[in-house]
TIZABA-30876 format. One record per residue (C-alpha): y, x, z; residue number from 1. Coordinates in Angstrom, 3 decimals. Layout:
+----------+----------+----------+-----+
|        y |        x |        z | num |
+----------+----------+----------+-----+
|        Y |        X |        Z | NUM |
...
+----------+----------+----------+-----+
This chain:
+----------+----------+----------+-----+
|        y |        x |        z | num |
+----------+----------+----------+-----+
|  100.308 |   99.676 |  134.362 |   1 |
|  102.743 |   97.640 |  132.372 |   2 |
|  101.865 |   95.057 |  129.782 |   3 |
|  103.212 |   96.991 |  127.213 |   4 |
|  101.039 |   99.768 |  128.317 |   5 |
|   97.820 |   98.532 |  128.915 |   6 |
|   98.482 |   96.396 |  125.697 |   7 |
|   99.137 |  100.456 |  123.980 |   8 |
|   96.415 |  101.948 |  125.970 |   9 |
|   94.145 |   98.915 |  124.773 |  10 |
|   94.870 |   99.827 |  121.142 |  11 |
|   94.355 |  103.531 |  122.099 |  12 |
|   91.348 |  103.035 |  123.277 |  13 |
|   89.267 |  100.362 |  121.123 |  14 |
|   90.985 |  102.780 |  118.060 |  15 |
|   90.056 |  105.833 |  119.620 |  16 |
|   86.561 |  105.188 |  119.835 |  17 |
|   86.065 |  103.513 |  116.239 |  18 |
|   87.275 |  107.303 |  115.008 |  19 |
|   85.021 |  108.979 |  117.019 |  20 |
|   82.088 |  106.815 |  115.871 |  21 |
|   83.147 |  107.634 |  112.699 |  22 |
|   83.562 |  111.183 |  112.470 |  23 |
|   81.204 |  113.564 |  111.738 |  24 |
|   81.108 |  116.657 |  114.242 |  25 |
|   83.068 |  115.680 |  117.416 |  26 |
|   85.615 |  118.876 |  118.324 |  27 |
|   88.373 |  118.617 |  120.300 |  28 |
|   90.705 |  118.661 |  117.729 |  29 |
|   89.307 |  116.284 |  115.585 |  30 |
|   89.403 |  114.340 |  119.145 |  31 |
|   93.491 |  114.976 |  119.556 |  32 |
|   93.644 |  114.374 |  115.513 |  33 |
|   92.281 |  110.530 |  116.293 |  34 |
|   93.947 |  110.143 |  119.657 |  35 |
|   97.916 |  110.752 |  118.064 |  36 |
|   96.440 |  108.424 |  115.206 |  37 |
|   95.351 |  105.859 |  117.579 |  38 |
|   98.299 |  106.264 |  119.837 |  39 |
|  100.762 |  105.489 |  116.521 |  40 |
|   98.504 |  102.490 |  114.885 |  41 |
|   97.835 |  100.983 |  119.341 |  42 |
|  102.184 |  100.876 |  119.003 |  43 |
|  102.817 |  100.078 |  115.168 |  44 |
|  100.182 |   97.193 |  116.348 |  45 |
|  101.536 |   95.780 |  119.625 |  46 |
|  104.841 |   96.098 |  117.865 |  47 |
|  103.761 |   93.782 |  115.075 |  48 |
|  102.042 |   91.495 |  117.488 |  49 |
|  104.949 |   90.933 |  119.281 |  50 |
|  107.195 |   90.778 |  116.278 |  51 |
|  105.548 |   88.266 |  115.392 |  52 |
|  104.862 |   86.023 |  118.455 |  53 |
|  101.667 |   85.793 |  117.698 |  54 |
|   99.393 |   84.975 |  120.830 |  55 |
|   95.738 |   84.901 |  121.289 |  56 |
|   96.197 |   81.655 |  123.007 |  57 |
|   93.717 |   79.306 |  125.211 |  58 |
|   90.200 |   80.545 |  126.205 |  59 |
|   88.406 |   77.778 |  125.384 |  60 |
|   84.854 |   77.572 |  124.352 |  61 |
|   85.276 |   81.858 |  124.110 |  62 |
|   82.338 |   82.392 |  125.811 |  63 |
|   80.076 |   79.909 |  124.237 |  64 |
|   81.292 |   81.225 |  120.507 |  65 |
|   80.613 |   85.027 |  121.628 |  66 |
|   77.502 |   83.938 |  121.944 |  67 |
|   77.080 |   81.819 |  119.386 |  68 |
|   77.939 |   84.739 |  117.102 |  69 |
|   74.537 |   87.016 |  116.640 |  70 |
|   72.971 |   84.063 |  115.894 |  71 |
|   75.656 |   82.716 |  113.410 |  72 |
|   75.750 |   85.778 |  111.563 |  73 |
|   71.953 |   86.741 |  111.150 |  74 |
|   72.583 |   83.090 |  109.677 |  75 |
|   75.187 |   83.317 |  107.166 |  76 |
|   73.707 |   86.731 |  106.202 |  77 |
|   70.601 |   85.291 |  105.295 |  78 |
|   72.948 |   82.575 |  103.978 |  79 |
|   74.569 |   84.640 |  101.273 |  80 |
|   71.773 |   86.996 |  100.082 |  81 |
|   70.051 |   83.250 |   99.292 |  82 |
|   73.129 |   82.522 |   96.911 |  83 |
|   73.665 |   85.589 |   95.957 |  84 |
|   69.865 |   87.334 |   94.588 |  85 |
|   68.109 |   83.781 |   94.533 |  86 |
|   70.225 |   82.665 |   91.423 |  87 |
|   70.659 |   79.030 |   93.298 |  88 |
|   74.422 |   78.137 |   92.612 |  89 |
|   76.163 |   77.679 |   96.270 |  90 |
|   77.704 |   74.305 |   97.159 |  91 |
|   80.930 |   75.746 |   99.334 |  92 |
|   84.277 |   75.165 |   99.404 |  93 |
|   87.597 |   74.905 |  101.105 |  94 |
|   87.778 |   72.613 |  104.020 |  95 |
|   90.780 |   71.831 |  106.490 |  96 |
|   89.382 |   72.206 |  109.959 |  97 |
|   91.317 |   70.737 |  113.899 |  98 |
|   91.018 |   73.567 |  116.323 |  99 |
|   90.576 |   71.219 |  119.891 | 100 |
|   93.437 |   71.487 |  122.658 | 101 |
|   93.024 |   75.400 |  124.749 | 102 |
|   91.147 |   76.579 |  121.575 | 103 |
|   93.521 |   79.800 |  120.832 | 104 |
|   93.688 |   80.047 |  117.056 | 105 |
|   94.193 |   83.783 |  117.142 | 106 |
|   90.328 |   84.962 |  118.484 | 107 |
|   89.529 |   81.280 |  117.546 | 108 |
|   90.274 |   82.673 |  113.309 | 109 |
|   89.251 |   85.668 |  113.813 | 110 |
|   85.184 |   84.534 |  115.394 | 111 |
|   85.417 |   82.103 |  111.855 | 112 |
|   86.429 |   85.349 |  110.179 | 113 |
|   83.586 |   87.968 |  111.536 | 114 |
|   80.913 |   86.338 |  109.637 | 115 |
|   79.747 |   86.060 |  106.457 | 116 |
|   79.515 |   82.625 |  105.502 | 117 |
|   83.139 |   81.448 |  106.340 | 118 |
|   86.344 |   82.746 |  105.988 | 119 |
|   89.738 |   82.016 |  106.878 | 120 |
|   92.404 |   81.693 |  104.868 | 121 |
|   95.991 |   79.437 |  106.121 | 122 |
|   96.646 |   78.878 |  109.717 | 123 |
|   98.978 |   75.813 |  109.818 | 124 |
|  102.182 |   77.111 |  111.947 | 125 |
|  103.291 |   73.883 |  112.960 | 126 |
|  101.257 |   73.731 |  116.335 | 127 |
|   98.689 |   71.628 |  115.192 | 128 |
|   95.348 |   73.695 |  115.280 | 129 |
|   95.599 |   72.978 |  111.570 | 130 |
|   93.531 |   75.957 |  109.789 | 131 |
|   91.887 |   75.982 |  105.959 | 132 |
|   88.463 |   77.776 |  105.639 | 133 |
|   86.741 |   78.464 |  102.550 | 134 |
|   82.785 |   77.888 |  103.844 | 135 |
|   79.783 |   79.324 |  101.693 | 136 |
|   77.775 |   76.404 |  102.551 | 137 |
|   78.620 |   72.690 |  102.873 | 138 |
|   78.255 |   71.556 |  106.599 | 139 |
|   80.139 |   72.727 |  109.452 | 140 |
|   79.769 |   76.901 |  110.668 | 141 |
|   77.300 |   77.207 |  113.490 | 142 |
|   80.600 |   79.536 |  114.273 | 143 |
|   83.051 |   76.523 |  113.852 | 144 |
|   80.533 |   73.898 |  115.880 | 145 |
|   80.857 |   76.621 |  118.711 | 146 |
|   84.467 |   76.547 |  118.629 | 147 |
|   84.315 |   72.188 |  118.440 | 148 |
|   85.794 |   72.322 |  115.412 | 149 |
|   86.492 |   69.199 |  112.898 | 150 |
|   86.630 |   68.573 |  109.001 | 151 |
|   89.809 |   66.802 |  108.940 | 152 |
|   89.189 |   63.988 |  106.228 | 153 |
|   91.933 |   63.470 |  103.823 | 154 |
+----------+----------+----------+-----+
């Protein structure tokens, strides 16, 4: 199987699985409709990724980030709840981070944004591995530490 077919099949499987989980009764017609939609979306996703030239980048710290993610989600969900319902002002804001060599900006920004306390708002396209995030708290998040990201002081 070629890379094109493998990537499209990967999207098809992930999107179809998500569709089946989200629908009510799973009938053959629903699976057929979901498969058609997932295939179309998979082809579109591959086309957009290829046109953008995006790559996942290096996998350095990927396993460490995956292990840190569940704890980071729990901790940041708690911090978000306290900020939202505790009546205290949060000390968050925009921060510029540099990702270490070997960490792919594509997957690293997805991991950073997949936690409730951090959202990537910009990625420097110059190849410097610099990202701008909005962080809920004042200090570095667990995910930032797991990725080895360092704050750029400017």
